[in-house]
py3Dmol code that shows the C-alpha trace and the ligand (Angstrom):
import py3Dmol

protein = """\
ATOM      1  CA  MET A   1      -0.189   7.714 -21.344  1.00  0.00           C
ATOM      2  CA  ASP A   2      -2.475   4.945 -19.952  1.00  0.00           C
ATOM      3  CA  LEU A   3      -1.142   2.371 -17.217  1.00  0.00           C
ATOM      4  CA  SER A   4      -4.108  -0.162 -17.978  1.00  0.00           C
ATOM      5  CA  ASN A   5      -2.935  -3.708 -18.078  1.00  0.00           C
ATOM      6  CA  GLU A   6      -4.330  -7.278 -17.627  1.00  0.00           C
ATOM      7  CA  ASN A   7      -4.915  -6.394 -13.869  1.00  0.00           C
ATOM      8  CA  ILE A   8      -5.504  -2.676 -13.939  1.00  0.00           C
ATOM      9  CA  ILE A   9      -7.909   0.019 -15.515  1.00  0.00           C
ATOM     10  CA  HIS A  10      -6.665   3.602 -15.643  1.00  0.00           C
ATOM     11  CA  VAL A  11      -9.519   5.884 -14.712  1.00  0.00           C
ATOM     12  CA  LYS A  12      -9.413   9.494 -15.912  1.00  0.00           C
ATOM     13  CA  LYS A  13     -12.003  12.045 -14.847  1.00  0.00           C
ATOM     14  CA  ASN A  14     -12.115  15.874 -14.782  1.00  0.00           C
ATOM     15  CA  GLY A  15      -8.625  16.716 -13.762  1.00  0.00           C
ATOM     16  CA  TYR A  16      -7.752  13.523 -11.712  1.00  0.00           C
ATOM     17  CA  GLU A  17      -6.838   9.930 -12.241  1.00  0.00           C
ATOM     18  CA  TYR A  18      -6.826   6.707 -10.428  1.00  0.00           C
ATOM     19  CA  LEU A  19      -6.175   3.188 -10.992  1.00  0.00           C
ATOM     20  CA  GLN A  20      -8.471   0.237 -10.055  1.00  0.00           C
ATOM     21  CA  PHE A  21      -7.907  -3.565  -9.878  1.00  0.00           C
ATOM     22  CA  LYS A  22     -10.098  -5.586 -12.205  1.00  0.00           C
ATOM     23  CA  LYS A  23     -10.347  -8.293  -9.597  1.00  0.00           C
ATOM     24  CA  LEU A  24     -11.536  -5.950  -6.913  1.00  0.00           C
ATOM     25  CA  LEU A  25     -14.219  -4.539  -9.452  1.00  0.00           C
ATOM     26  CA  GLU A  26     -15.841  -8.030  -9.589  1.00  0.00           C
ATOM     27  CA  TYR A  27     -17.355  -7.150  -6.106  1.00  0.00           C
ATOM     28  CA  PRO A  28     -20.024  -4.525  -6.376  1.00  0.00           C
ATOM     29  CA  GLU A  29     -20.146  -4.007  -2.697  1.00  0.00           C
ATOM     30  CA  LEU A  30     -16.517  -2.672  -2.779  1.00  0.00           C
ATOM     31  CA  TRP A  31     -15.156   0.652  -3.532  1.00  0.00           C
ATOM     32  CA  HIS A  32     -11.336   1.289  -3.997  1.00  0.00           C
ATOM     33  CA  ALA A  33      -8.908   3.533  -5.919  1.00  0.00           C
ATOM     34  CA  PHE A  34      -5.148   4.232  -6.175  1.00  0.00           C
ATOM     35  CA  VAL A  35      -5.065   7.851  -6.947  1.00  0.00           C
ATOM     36  CA  ILE A  36      -1.975   9.277  -8.815  1.00  0.00           C
ATOM     37  CA  LYS A  37      -0.835  12.434 -10.138  1.00  0.00           C
ATOM     38  CA  PRO A  38      -1.926  15.322 -10.583  1.00  0.00           C
ATOM     39  CA  LEU A  39      -3.693  14.866  -7.068  1.00  0.00           C
ATOM     40  CA  ASN A  40      -1.196  14.808  -4.206  1.00  0.00           C
ATOM     41  CA  PHE A  41      -2.044  13.512  -0.581  1.00  0.00           C
ATOM     42  CA  ARG A  42       1.247  14.693   0.988  1.00  0.00           C
ATOM     43  CA  GLY A  43      -0.174  17.905   2.635  1.00  0.00           C
ATOM     44  CA  ASN A  44       1.733  19.216   5.577  1.00  0.00           C
ATOM     45  CA  LYS A  45       1.916  17.137   8.686  1.00  0.00           C
ATOM     46  CA  ALA A  46       3.376  20.058  10.891  1.00  0.00           C
ATOM     47  CA  GLU A  47       0.707  22.554   9.767  1.00  0.00           C
ATOM     48  CA  LYS A  48      -1.982  19.895   9.913  1.00  0.00           C
ATOM     49  CA  THR A  49      -3.181  20.835   6.271  1.00  0.00           C
ATOM     50  CA  ILE A  50      -3.116  17.074   5.247  1.00  0.00           C
ATOM     51  CA  ALA A  51      -6.769  16.555   5.545  1.00  0.00           C
ATOM     52  CA  GLU A  52      -7.498  19.134   2.872  1.00  0.00           C
ATOM     53  CA  ASP A  53      -6.255  16.661   0.257  1.00  0.00           C
ATOM     54  CA  TYR A  54      -8.631  14.083   1.341  1.00  0.00           C
ATOM     55  CA  GLU A  55     -11.560  16.339   1.668  1.00  0.00           C
ATOM     56  CA  ARG A  56     -11.019  17.375  -1.862  1.00  0.00           C
ATOM     57  CA  PHE A  57     -10.855  13.839  -3.391  1.00  0.00           C
ATOM     58  CA  CYS A  58     -13.892  12.838  -1.239  1.00  0.00           C
ATOM     59  CA  GLU A  59     -15.895  15.705  -2.650  1.00  0.00           C
ATOM     60  CA  LEU A  60     -14.925  14.721  -6.140  1.00  0.00           C
ATOM     61  CA  GLU A  61     -15.829  11.070  -5.570  1.00  0.00           C
ATOM     62  CA  SER A  62     -19.031  11.935  -3.335  1.00  0.00           C
ATOM     63  CA  LEU A  63     -17.514  10.178  -0.421  1.00  0.00           C
ATOM     64  CA  ASN A  64     -17.916  11.358   3.309  1.00  0.00           C
ATOM     65  CA  TYR A  65     -14.389  12.447   4.073  1.00  0.00           C
ATOM     66  CA  LYS A  66     -15.184  12.367   7.953  1.00  0.00           C
ATOM     67  CA  TYR A  67     -14.854   8.499   7.582  1.00  0.00           C
ATOM     68  CA  VAL A  68     -11.437   8.576   6.101  1.00  0.00           C
ATOM     69  CA  VAL A  69      -8.920   6.706   8.272  1.00  0.00           C
ATOM     70  CA  ARG A  70      -5.196   7.135   7.842  1.00  0.00           C
ATOM     71  CA  ALA A  71      -2.417   5.746  10.017  1.00  0.00           C
ATOM     72  CA  LEU A  72       0.677   7.907  10.632  1.00  0.00           C
ATOM     73  CA  GLN A  73       2.814   5.339   8.773  1.00  0.00           C
ATOM     74  CA  GLU A  74       6.096   5.132  10.495  1.00  0.00           C
ATOM     75  CA  HIS A  75       7.369   2.137   8.821  1.00  0.00           C
ATOM     76  CA  THR A  76       6.121  -0.231  11.666  1.00  0.00           C
ATOM     77  CA  ASP A  77       4.788  -3.742  11.681  1.00  0.00           C
ATOM     78  CA  VAL A  78       1.698  -2.454  13.567  1.00  0.00           C
ATOM     79  CA  VAL A  79      -1.712  -3.271  12.211  1.00  0.00           C
ATOM     80  CA  LYS A  80      -4.828  -1.929  13.944  1.00  0.00           C
ATOM     81  CA  THR A  81      -8.569  -2.612  13.618  1.00  0.00           C
ATOM     82  CA  VAL A  82     -10.965   0.435  13.086  1.00  0.00           C
ATOM     83  CA  GLU A  83     -14.123  -0.149  15.089  1.00  0.00           C
ATOM     84  CA  GLU A  84     -15.468   3.136  15.880  1.00  0.00           C
ATOM     85  CA  LYS A  85     -15.182   6.877  14.969  1.00  0.00           C
ATOM     86  CA  LYS A  86     -13.099   8.801  17.587  1.00  0.00           C
ATOM     87  CA  ASN A  87     -12.959  12.242  15.926  1.00  0.00           C
ATOM     88  CA  PRO A  88     -16.437  13.658  15.851  1.00  0.00           C
ATOM     89  CA  ASN A  89     -15.663  16.708  13.940  1.00  0.00           C
ATOM     90  CA  GLY A  90     -13.334  15.538  11.214  1.00  0.00           C
ATOM     91  CA  PRO A  91     -11.441  12.372   9.548  1.00  0.00           C
ATOM     92  CA  GLU A  92      -9.436   9.995  11.454  1.00  0.00           C
ATOM     93  CA  ILE A  93      -6.285  11.584  10.346  1.00  0.00           C
ATOM     94  CA  LEU A  94      -3.309  12.505  12.507  1.00  0.00           C
ATOM     95  CA  MET A  95      -5.118  11.025  15.397  1.00  0.00           C
ATOM     96  CA  GLU A  96      -2.992   9.936  18.206  1.00  0.00           C
ATOM     97  CA  TYR A  97      -4.404   6.524  18.335  1.00  0.00           C
ATOM     98  CA  LEU A  98      -2.992   6.008  14.893  1.00  0.00           C
ATOM     99  CA  ASN A  99       0.429   6.812  15.693  1.00  0.00           C
ATOM    100  CA  ASP A 100       3.219   4.133  14.952  1.00  0.00           C
ATOM    101  CA  VAL A 101       0.494   2.160  12.731  1.00  0.00           C
ATOM    102  CA  ASP A 102       0.981   1.283   9.151  1.00  0.00           C
ATOM    103  CA  GLY A 103      -1.869  -1.070   8.471  1.00  0.00           C
ATOM    104  CA  LEU A 104      -5.725  -0.638   9.077  1.00  0.00           C
ATOM    105  CA  ILE A 105      -8.509  -3.367   8.979  1.00  0.00           C
ATOM    106  CA  THR A 106     -12.217  -2.831   9.369  1.00  0.00           C
ATOM    107  CA  ASP A 107     -15.517  -4.646   8.794  1.00  0.00           C
ATOM    108  CA  LYS A 108     -17.558  -1.506   9.140  1.00  0.00           C
ATOM    109  CA  ASN A 109     -18.993   0.124   6.012  1.00  0.00           C
ATOM    110  CA  ASP A 110     -18.618   3.655   6.943  1.00  0.00           C
ATOM    111  CA  PHE A 111     -14.837   3.676   7.012  1.00  0.00           C
ATOM    112  CA  ILE A 112     -12.652   4.678   4.193  1.00  0.00           C
ATOM    113  CA  LEU A 113      -9.238   3.233   4.935  1.00  0.00           C
ATOM    114  CA  ALA A 114      -6.388   5.049   3.355  1.00  0.00           C
ATOM    115  CA  THR A 115      -2.642   4.812   2.885  1.00  0.00           C
ATOM    116  CA  THR A 116      -0.105   7.015   1.055  1.00  0.00           C
ATOM    117  CA  SER A 117       2.946   5.957  -0.869  1.00  0.00           C
ATOM    118  CA  ALA A 118       5.471   7.319  -3.086  1.00  0.00           C
ATOM    119  CA  ASP A 119       7.611   4.180  -3.728  1.00  0.00           C
ATOM    120  CA  CYS A 120       6.468   2.005  -0.820  1.00  0.00           C
ATOM    121  CA  ILE A 121       4.083  -0.896  -1.338  1.00  0.00           C
ATOM    122  CA  ALA A 122       0.451  -0.403  -0.568  1.00  0.00           C
ATOM    123  CA  LEU A 123      -1.687  -3.504  -0.164  1.00  0.00           C
ATOM    124  CA  LEU A 124      -5.495  -3.310  -0.866  1.00  0.00           C
ATOM    125  CA  ILE A 125      -6.866  -6.462   0.885  1.00  0.00           C
ATOM    126  CA  TYR A 126     -10.551  -7.963   0.790  1.00  0.00           C
ATOM    127  CA  ASP A 127     -12.172 -10.816   2.409  1.00  0.00           C
ATOM    128  CA  PRO A 128     -15.275 -11.264   0.283  1.00  0.00           C
ATOM    129  CA  VAL A 129     -16.750 -13.910   2.668  1.00  0.00           C
ATOM    130  CA  LYS A 130     -16.466 -11.901   5.939  1.00  0.00           C
ATOM    131  CA  LYS A 131     -16.747  -8.496   4.112  1.00  0.00           C
ATOM    132  CA  VAL A 132     -13.583  -7.337   5.896  1.00  0.00           C
ATOM    133  CA  VAL A 133     -11.092  -4.840   4.111  1.00  0.00           C
ATOM    134  CA  ALA A 134      -7.562  -3.914   4.994  1.00  0.00           C
ATOM    135  CA  ASN A 135      -5.085  -1.378   3.706  1.00  0.00           C
ATOM    136  CA  VAL A 136      -1.389  -1.812   4.474  1.00  0.00           C
ATOM    137  CA  HIS A 137       1.721   0.434   3.887  1.00  0.00           C
ATOM    138  CA  SER A 138       4.815  -1.785   3.395  1.00  0.00           C
ATOM    139  CA  GLY A 139       7.924   0.125   2.550  1.00  0.00           C
ATOM    140  CA  TRP A 140      11.155  -1.889   2.574  1.00  0.00           C
ATOM    141  CA  LYS A 141      11.322  -1.543   6.316  1.00  0.00           C
ATOM    142  CA  GLY A 142       7.844  -2.762   6.920  1.00  0.00           C
ATOM    143  CA  THR A 143       8.401  -5.613   4.314  1.00  0.00           C
ATOM    144  CA  PHE A 144      11.543  -6.688   6.320  1.00  0.00           C
ATOM    145  CA  LYS A 145       9.180  -6.581   9.421  1.00  0.00           C
ATOM    146  CA  LYS A 146       6.657  -8.717   7.557  1.00  0.00           C
ATOM    147  CA  ILE A 147       3.767  -6.433   7.985  1.00  0.00           C
ATOM    148  CA  SER A 148       1.880  -8.113   5.195  1.00  0.00           C
ATOM    149  CA  LEU A 149       1.913 -11.516   6.895  1.00  0.00           C
ATOM    150  CA  LYS A 150       0.982  -9.838  10.153  1.00  0.00           C
ATOM    151  CA  ALA A 151      -1.861  -8.158   8.694  1.00  0.00           C
ATOM    152  CA  ILE A 152      -3.413 -11.573   7.225  1.00  0.00           C
ATOM    153  CA  GLU A 153      -2.804 -13.059  10.839  1.00  0.00           C
ATOM    154  CA  LYS A 154      -4.639 -10.199  12.394  1.00  0.00           C
ATOM    155  CA  MET A 155      -7.567 -10.738   9.873  1.00  0.00           C
ATOM    156  CA  LYS A 156      -7.710 -14.431  10.826  1.00  0.00           C
ATOM    157  CA  ALA A 157      -7.428 -13.664  14.692  1.00  0.00           C
ATOM    158  CA  ASP A 158      -9.910 -10.726  14.869  1.00  0.00           C
ATOM    159  CA  TYR A 159     -12.443 -11.457  12.113  1.00  0.00           C
ATOM    160  CA  ASN A 160     -12.077 -15.207  11.652  1.00  0.00           C
ATOM    161  CA  SER A 161     -10.993 -14.742   7.952  1.00  0.00           C
ATOM    162  CA  ASN A 162      -9.971 -17.710   6.115  1.00  0.00           C
ATOM    163  CA  PRO A 163      -6.791 -16.771   4.103  1.00  0.00           C
ATOM    164  CA  GLU A 164      -8.048 -18.981   1.270  1.00  0.00           C
ATOM    165  CA  ASP A 165     -10.820 -16.416   0.822  1.00  0.00           C
ATOM    166  CA  ILE A 166      -8.575 -13.282   0.943  1.00  0.00           C
ATOM    167  CA  ILE A 167      -7.590 -11.198  -2.260  1.00  0.00           C
ATOM    168  CA  VAL A 168      -4.406  -9.065  -2.030  1.00  0.00           C
ATOM    169  CA  CYS A 169      -3.878  -6.233  -4.456  1.00  0.00           C
ATOM    170  CA  ILE A 170      -0.135  -4.881  -4.677  1.00  0.00           C
ATOM    171  CA  CYS A 171      -0.488  -1.342  -5.922  1.00  0.00           C
ATOM    172  CA  PRO A 172       2.312   0.424  -7.790  1.00  0.00           C
ATOM    173  CA  SER A 173       5.650   0.770  -5.891  1.00  0.00           C
ATOM    174  CA  ILE A 174       9.323   0.900  -6.605  1.00  0.00           C
ATOM    175  CA  ARG A 175      10.366  -2.345  -8.356  1.00  0.00           C
ATOM    176  CA  GLU A 176      13.253  -4.481  -8.712  1.00  0.00           C
ATOM    177  CA  CYS A 177      14.281  -2.437 -11.758  1.00  0.00           C
ATOM    178  CA  HIS A 178      14.933   0.573  -9.526  1.00  0.00           C
ATOM    179  CA  PHE A 179      15.191  -0.423  -5.930  1.00  0.00           C
ATOM    180  CA  GLU A 180      18.863  -0.052  -5.572  1.00  0.00           C
ATOM    181  CA  VAL A 181      20.522  -0.621  -2.178  1.00  0.00           C
ATOM    182  CA  LYS A 182      23.852  -0.673  -0.517  1.00  0.00           C
ATOM    183  CA  THR A 183      25.440  -3.706   1.483  1.00  0.00           C
ATOM    184  CA  ASP A 184      23.772  -2.775   4.789  1.00  0.00           C
ATOM    185  CA  VAL A 185      20.172  -3.230   3.579  1.00  0.00           C
ATOM    186  CA  GLU A 186      21.237  -6.172   1.367  1.00  0.00           C
ATOM    187  CA  SER A 187      22.771  -8.016   4.146  1.00  0.00           C
ATOM    188  CA  GLU A 188      19.799  -7.525   6.366  1.00  0.00           C
ATOM    189  CA  CYS A 189      17.605  -8.837   3.677  1.00  0.00           C
ATOM    190  CA  ARG A 190      19.785 -11.879   3.322  1.00  0.00           C
ATOM    191  CA  ARG A 191      19.654 -12.521   6.977  1.00  0.00           C
ATOM    192  CA  ILE A 192      15.923 -12.233   7.292  1.00  0.00           C
ATOM    193  CA  PHE A 193      14.905 -13.985   4.141  1.00  0.00           C
ATOM    194  CA  GLU A 194      17.431 -16.817   3.895  1.00  0.00           C
ATOM    195  CA  TYR A 195      14.680 -19.332   4.977  1.00  0.00           C
ATOM    196  CA  THR A 196      12.781 -18.734   1.736  1.00  0.00           C
ATOM    197  CA  ASN A 197      15.637 -20.253  -0.315  1.00  0.00           C
ATOM    198  CA  LYS A 198      14.787 -17.523  -2.869  1.00  0.00           C
ATOM    199  CA  LEU A 199      17.620 -15.107  -2.250  1.00  0.00           C
ATOM    200  CA  ASP A 200      18.991 -15.548  -5.810  1.00  0.00           C
ATOM    201  CA  GLU A 201      15.625 -14.161  -7.191  1.00  0.00           C
ATOM    202  CA  ILE A 202      15.130 -11.569  -4.286  1.00  0.00           C
ATOM    203  CA  ILE A 203      18.655 -10.054  -4.622  1.00  0.00           C
ATOM    204  CA  LYS A 204      20.557  -9.109  -7.680  1.00  0.00           C
ATOM    205  CA  TYR A 205      24.012  -7.678  -7.703  1.00  0.00           C
ATOM    206  CA  LYS A 206      24.254  -4.381  -9.781  1.00  0.00           C
ATOM    207  CA  GLY A 207      28.143  -3.831  -9.319  1.00  0.00           C
ATOM    208  CA  ILE A 208      30.559  -1.360  -7.787  1.00  0.00           C
ATOM    209  CA  GLU A 209      29.883   2.359  -8.095  1.00  0.00           C
ATOM    210  CA  ASN A 210      32.128   4.905  -6.003  1.00  0.00           C
ATOM    211  CA  ASP A 211      33.813   2.019  -4.358  1.00  0.00           C
ATOM    212  CA  GLU A 212      30.542   0.657  -2.863  1.00  0.00           C
ATOM    213  CA  GLU A 213      28.819  -2.477  -3.971  1.00  0.00           C
ATOM    214  CA  LYS A 214      25.130  -1.952  -5.081  1.00  0.00           C
ATOM    215  CA  PHE A 215      22.285  -4.487  -5.270  1.00  0.00           C
ATOM    216  CA  TYR A 216      18.678  -4.512  -6.535  1.00  0.00           C
ATOM    217  CA  ILE A 217      16.284  -5.979  -4.177  1.00  0.00           C
ATOM    218  CA  ASP A 218      12.701  -7.113  -5.082  1.00  0.00           C
ATOM    219  CA  THR A 219      10.511  -6.204  -2.346  1.00  0.00           C
ATOM    220  CA  VAL A 220       7.464  -7.197  -4.304  1.00  0.00           C
ATOM    221  CA  LEU A 221       8.598 -10.803  -4.578  1.00  0.00           C
ATOM    222  CA  ILE A 222       9.314 -10.833  -0.865  1.00  0.00           C
ATOM    223  CA  THR A 223       5.801  -9.747  -0.252  1.00  0.00           C
ATOM    224  CA  LYS A 224       4.257 -12.152  -2.482  1.00  0.00           C
ATOM    225  CA  LEU A 225       6.385 -14.988  -0.573  1.00  0.00           C
ATOM    226  CA  LEU A 226       5.096 -13.607   2.837  1.00  0.00           C
ATOM    227  CA  LEU A 227       1.467 -13.661   1.685  1.00  0.00           C
ATOM    228  CA  GLU A 228       1.778 -17.200   0.568  1.00  0.00           C
ATOM    229  CA  GLU A 229       3.313 -18.071   3.902  1.00  0.00           C
ATOM    230  CA  ALA A 230       0.264 -16.518   5.484  1.00  0.00           C
ATOM    231  CA  GLY A 231      -1.917 -18.825   3.440  1.00  0.00           C
ATOM    232  CA  ILE A 232      -2.966 -16.643   0.514  1.00  0.00           C
ATOM    233  CA  LYS A 233      -3.548 -18.616  -2.717  1.00  0.00           C
ATOM    234  CA  ALA A 234      -1.069 -17.485  -5.435  1.00  0.00           C
ATOM    235  CA  GLU A 235      -4.110 -16.753  -7.832  1.00  0.00           C
ATOM    236  CA  ASN A 236      -5.516 -14.410  -5.211  1.00  0.00           C
ATOM    237  CA  ILE A 237      -2.412 -12.216  -5.274  1.00  0.00           C
ATOM    238  CA  ILE A 238      -2.950  -9.513  -7.865  1.00  0.00           C
ATOM    239  CA  ASP A 239       0.011  -7.354  -8.793  1.00  0.00           C
ATOM    240  CA  SER A 240      -0.353  -4.101 -10.482  1.00  0.00           C
ATOM    241  CA  GLY A 241       3.088  -4.781 -11.986  1.00  0.00           C
ATOM    242  CA  ILE A 242       3.810  -1.103 -12.064  1.00  0.00           C
ATOM    243  CA  CYS A 243       7.052   0.557 -10.997  1.00  0.00           C
ATOM    244  CA  THR A 244       6.618   4.068  -9.656  1.00  0.00           C
ATOM    245  CA  LEU A 245       9.843   5.270 -10.987  1.00  0.00           C
ATOM    246  CA  CYS A 246       9.495   3.753 -14.399  1.00  0.00           C
ATOM    247  CA  LYS A 247       6.233   5.654 -14.790  1.00  0.00           C
ATOM    248  CA  LYS A 248       7.345   8.831 -12.800  1.00  0.00           C
ATOM    249  CA  GLU A 249       5.297  11.092 -15.250  1.00  0.00           C
ATOM    250  CA  LEU A 250       2.016   9.720 -13.775  1.00  0.00           C
ATOM    251  CA  LEU A 251       2.987   8.540 -10.285  1.00  0.00           C
ATOM    252  CA  HIS A 252       4.510  10.148  -7.246  1.00  0.00           C
ATOM    253  CA  THR A 253       7.906   8.681  -6.551  1.00  0.00           C
ATOM    254  CA  ARG A 254      10.297   9.557  -3.813  1.00  0.00           C
ATOM    255  CA  ARG A 255      13.412   8.517  -5.469  1.00  0.00           C
ATOM    256  CA  GLY A 256      12.311   9.825  -8.852  1.00  0.00           C
ATOM    257  CA  ASP A 257      10.931  13.109  -7.748  1.00  0.00           C
ATOM    258  CA  GLY A 258      13.481  14.226  -5.049  1.00  0.00           C
ATOM    259  CA  GLU A 259      12.801  16.244  -1.798  1.00  0.00           C
ATOM    260  CA  LYS A 260       9.629  17.778  -3.161  1.00  0.00           C
ATOM    261  CA  PHE A 261       8.089  14.303  -3.752  1.00  0.00           C
ATOM    262  CA  GLY A 262       4.297  13.994  -3.397  1.00  0.00           C
ATOM    263  CA  LEU A 263       2.067  11.227  -2.432  1.00  0.00           C
ATOM    264  CA  ASN A 264      -0.083   8.664  -4.131  1.00  0.00           C
ATOM    265  CA  ALA A 265      -3.211   7.460  -2.038  1.00  0.00           C
ATOM    266  CA  ALA A 266      -4.739   4.042  -1.954  1.00  0.00           C
ATOM    267  CA  PHE A 267      -8.373   3.746  -0.647  1.00  0.00           C
ATOM    268  CA  ILE A 268     -10.566   0.902   0.077  1.00  0.00           C
ATOM    269  CA  LYS A 269     -14.177   0.659   1.657  1.00  0.00           C
ATOM    270  CA  VAL A 270     -17.185  -1.562   1.782  1.00  0.00           C
ATOM    271  CA  LYS A 271     -20.065   0.383   0.452  1.00  0.00           C
TER     272      LYS A 271
END
"""
ligand_1 = """\
1
ZN
Zn 11.541 0.811 -12.438
"""
view = py3Dmol.view(width=600, height=400)
view.addModel(protein, "pdb")
view.setStyle({"model": 0}, {"cartoon": {"style": "trace"}})
view.addModel(ligand_1, "xyz")
view.setStyle({"model": 1}, {"stick": {}})
view.zoomTo()
view.show()
């Protein structure tokens, strides 16, 4: 199976595969990848074996894994800039300063910004004028906290980025077709995003199952609306259009794979 489409190319190498956005490939100074099955970046946080997954991938791609930066990703709306290396002996993974952080921004060429996901949205962001990259993890909780909008605001504040220059790529995630919620999440969504006047498109009623009302929520649409609110041009929002659960043979998906789910990883760096 091949996931290539108008926005995506599906790269298959010796035993591993990743997706790339055609739009980002227009910039030769940039490197990026959304790595899918069979590689798995979940590791074991408790046993601190998580870095091994990154080391293996970096070896395959001839990257310096000591410069991988990955936030802990606790479904916050916190975005941090990465300015200097703090771990002299290894990658910037499971570092205390990256606890309670879900988005990373840098203008330093060395760093490889990483996020992992298995249904949540990962956003790969590039400002080709200021040569600033960002990588943002936005699950439904982060989406409701508007982390995508806050990441763009931080690029404006800290790197003087003009949102009109910025390109945002939406990696594969669980989509409206499969992101089913109950009334608690649906009502929270309704309260937060009523101001968009797009609730009819964001929320779809599924019906009653086991005496409970069920809904589908389109977190990708919410993200697009937040990005436009932040000043990103519609034509610079590039959507992979891929649902992790619909393509579960190729993509890690928490809802599709159950407790033993693995993690896809999104990487971006300026060469
Ligand atoms: Zn789906």
